[in-house]
N, C-alpha and C positions, 0 to 999 in steps of 0.2 A: 694872514688871515683873511684881508679883503679879496686877495686873487682866489682863495680856497673857496670862500663863500660865493664869489662871482661865478666860478666854475661849478660849484653846486646848483646854483640857477640855472646855469647855461645847460647842465643836464637835464634838469626840470623841462627847460624851453624844448629840447629835443624830444622828450617824451610826450610833451603836450603838443607839438607838431606831428608825431606821428599819431597820436589820437585825433587831431583835426583830420587826418586823412581817411581815418577809419570811421568817422561819425556818421550815424545813420540817420539822424533826423536834425532838424533845424535846431531844436532846444540843445541836443548834444554840441552841435557845431558852435552855438553861441556861448554855451558853458566852457568849452575849451579855449575859444577865441579870447574871452574874457580874462581867463586865467593866462592865457599866453601874453597879452599886452600887459598885465599887471607885473608878471615876472620878469619881463624884458625890462621894464622900468626899474625893477628891484635891482637886476644885474647891474645896470647903467649906474644906479645909485651906489653900489657896492664899489665898483672901480673908480666913481668919483671919489667917495670919501676916502679911498685908499691912495689916491695919487696926491692928496694934500700934503703940502710940505716938501714935496721933491720936485725941483723945476722941470726936470725931463718929463716927470710923470705928467705933472699939471699940464705942460704943453700939449702933451699927447692926448689927454683928457679934452682940452678945449678945441682941438682938431676933431675928435670923436664927436662932440657937441655940435660941431659946425657941419659935419657930415650929416649928422642926423636931421638937422635942420634944412638942409639943401635936397636930400634925397627924398622924393615924394612919398614912398613906401615907408621909410622910417619915421618922417614927420607925421604920416598919418597914424602910425601906430602910436607914437607918443601923444598925440593929440587925443585919438581914441581912448587911450588910458586915461587922460586927464577928463574927457568929458564924460565916461563911466564912472569915475571916482567921485567927481563934484557935480554931475547931472542926473538926469532922470531917463535920458532917450535909450532907445535899443541900440545894441553896438553891430548889429547884423540885420540885414533885411531877407524876407523871406520872399523868394521869387515866386511869381504865380506859376502854377503847374500847367503843363501842356499834356493832354493826354493824347496818346497814340497807340497804334495798334502794332502788334508784332508780326502781322500779316497773317499767316495761316495757321498760327497757334491757337488752339483751343483747348479748354477745359471741359472735360466731359463728366457730366453728374446727372444721374440717374438717366442715362440715356439721351440727355440734351446736350448738344454742343453749345458752348458758351466762348464767344471769342474773348481773348485776353487782351486787356488794354493796361498799359502803364501810366501812370501820372508822377513821373520824377519830381522831386523838388529840389532845389538849390538854394543854398544861401549865398547872399553876397554881402560884402562889405558895405554898409551905409554911410552916407555923409554925416560928419558929426559936427557939433556945434560947441566951441569952447571960446569962452570970453569974447563973445560977440562976433566970432569968426567961424565960417563954416569951411572944413576940410572935407575934401573929396577923396575917396580911395583912388589910388592911382588906376588908370584905365589904359595904360600903354605898357608894352614889353620894356624892361629895363635889365640891367645885369642879373642874370640867373633866371630871367622870367620869359625868355624867348618863346613865344608861340603859346603861351599860356595866360590865361585869364587873371590878372593880379587881384581881381575884385573878390575872387573867392578865398576864403579864410585860409584854406589849407595850402594854397599857392603862396598867398602873401606870407605866411609864417615860414615856409620853406625857403623862400628868397631871403628873408630877414635872417634866417639860421645861417645862411652863406655869409653874410656881413658879420653876424655875431660869432661866427668861429674865427674869423679875422681878428676881430677885436680882442678876443680872450688870446690868441698866440701873440698878438702884439703887447698885450698888458704883461705878459710873461716875462717880456724883456726889459720892463722897468720896475724900479722899486717901488713897492707899495707899502704903506704903513700898516702896522697892526693897530687894533682898536686900542685907544688910550695912551700908545706908546709913539713918542715922537720918531724922526728919522733914524734909522739904524745906524 
């Protein structure tokens, strides 16, 4: 049951990660990011609850928690979820827009040529404050993040999904208890 629930949440994380890539506004990005970090923690909680009572599973889960603490991205996701759950700050920042022209592109209205300017907006992960500590989003490439800016929520979610995929595969190799039932 615990593995099935974790897999269901993993599927939801995958969908949310895809939605983050397609988000068209800062508000959408923040909404999907919040959903992502909360479901990530729920998935980890299910794996932890299922590992209780089985030494190999408990050992594996302890290593998972250690990895989460040591990996800058995973730790940031964990702390961002805690800050969102227990605090009042924004989970993502809105980068200032830079206006630029497409060059020779014009919009013609009633015989007048009007140059087209774009003002793209980008959402970035914001530093979060949790229990008196400040946690900054990772700003360097890491595994699965080569050449990408991991401060962008969609990039961060995609990189985390690579790790979560491995965790779900590893969890399948260990006995996990059913809710309310002891070891098999």
